C-alpha positions, 0 to 999 in steps of 0.5 A: 795537178789534182790527180797528182795531189790526190796520189801523193796524199794517198801515198803519204797516208799509206806511209803513215799507216805502215810507220804506225804499224811498225812502231807498234810492233817495235814497242811490243818487242822492246817491252818483251826484251825489257821484261826478259832483261829485268824480269817480271818484277817478282822478287820472291826467292825460295830454296833450301840452305844447308849450313854445317860447321865442324871446325875450330872457330876461334879468332876474329873475322873483319871485313866484308865477304864479297865472294865465294869461300871454299874450304 
C-alpha cells in the first residue's frame, strides 16, 4: 500500500510541475498577444501633413466630420 501511495504522490507531483510549466508558457503567450493587439504603449506619432486650398471658401460648416472628404 505504501508503494501505491508513493507512486500516486510522484505522479501528482509530476502533473503539478507539467501544469506549472504549461501555465507559464500560456501566460507569456497571452502577454505577447496583448502587446501585439494593444501596442507597446508608445503614443508618439510622427509624419508629414500637406494641406492646400485653392477654392472659393464662403459659407458655414456645422457639425462633426467623422469620415473622409474627397474633392
